[in-house]
C-alpha positions in Angstrom: -22.0 -54.2 18.1 -18.3 -54.2 17.0 -16.8 -56.6 14.6 -13.6 -58.3 16.0 -11.0 -56.9 18.3 -9.4 -53.5 17.4 -5.8 -53.7 18.5 -4.2 -50.6 19.9 -0.6 -49.6 19.0 0.4 -50.9 22.4 -1.2 -54.3 21.8 0.5 -54.5 18.4 3.9 -53.8 19.9 3.6 -57.0 21.9 3.4 -59.1 18.7 6.3 -61.5 18.3 9.2 -60.0 16.5 11.6 -62.1 14.4 15.2 -60.9 13.9 16.1 -60.7 10.2 18.8 -59.3 8.0 16.9 -58.2 4.9 17.6 -55.3 2.6 14.8 -53.9 0.4 14.3 -50.9 -1.9 11.1 -49.2 -0.9 9.1 -46.8 -3.0 8.4 -43.4 -1.4 6.1 -40.8 -3.0 8.5 -37.8 -2.3 11.9 -39.5 -2.0 11.6 -42.1 -4.8 13.6 -45.3 -4.1 14.7 -45.6 -0.5 17.1 -48.3 0.7 15.9 -50.0 3.9 17.7 -52.7 6.0 15.0 -54.6 7.9 16.3 -55.9 11.2 13.2 -57.3 12.8 9.7 -58.0 11.6 6.2 -59.0 12.9 2.9 -59.6 11.3 2.1 -55.9 12.1 5.2 -54.1 11.0 9.0 -54.0 11.0 12.0 -52.1 12.3 14.6 -50.8 9.8 17.9 -49.1 9.7 18.9 -46.6 7.0 15.7 -44.5 7.2 16.5 -40.8 6.7 14.5 -37.8 5.6 11.2 -39.5 6.4 8.7 -38.1 8.9 6.1 -39.8 11.0 3.0 -40.9 9.1 4.8 -41.0 5.7 4.3 -44.2 3.7 6.6 -46.5 1.9 5.8 -49.6 -0.3 8.1 -52.6 -0.1 8.2 -56.1 -1.6 8.6 -59.0 0.8 9.2 -62.7 0.0 5.9 -64.7 0.0 3.9 -61.6 0.8 4.6 -59.4 -2.2 4.1 -55.7 -2.3 2.8 -54.1 1.0 2.6 -50.6 2.2 3.7 -49.4 5.6 3.7 -46.1 7.4 6.4 -44.7 9.7 5.3 -44.8 13.4 8.6 -43.7 15.1 12.2 -42.8 14.2 15.5 -42.2 15.8 18.8 -41.2 14.2 19.6 -44.9 13.5 16.3 -46.8 13.4 12.7 -46.5 12.5 9.5 -48.5 13.2 6.9 -49.1 10.5 3.3 -50.4 10.7 1.9 -52.4 7.8 -1.3 -51.2 6.2 -2.8 -54.6 6.9 -1.9 -57.5 9.1 -0.1 -60.4 7.4 -1.9 -63.7 7.6 -0.1 -66.2 9.9 0.5 -68.9 7.3 2.0 -66.3 4.8 4.0 -64.7 7.6 5.5 -68.1 8.6 6.5 -68.8 5.0 8.1 -65.4 4.8 10.1 -66.0 8.0 11.3 -69.4 6.7 12.6 -67.6 3.6 14.2 -64.7 5.5 15.7 -66.9 8.2 17.0 -70.0 6.5 18.9 -71.1 9.6 16.3 -72.8 11.9 18.3 -72.0 15.0 17.7 -68.3 14.5 13.9 -68.7 14.3 11.7 -68.2 17.3 9.9 -71.2 18.7 6.5 -71.7 17.2 
């Protein structure tokens, strides 16, 4: 008997995304420091601009407010943007604290 639901990538893409404007410096094994501009985020991952020279499956470690250091791997990329999936799902209470920090203007936050 299985333990809990196993989300597919399609299911995870339906997770609520929150628009943000957050710049981070990630750590990449091959490239060293990489500058990422996170433009939306969910408990499962984020979309960023400024990703170059990375290929699908490669990993990057970033530091997020309230969450701390977390690793993510590249799922998809275009010339301008890229989608990353976190190595683990962020707990809801920690995620909401992070959103409050990243989106100080309550009018920009999604309804809870």
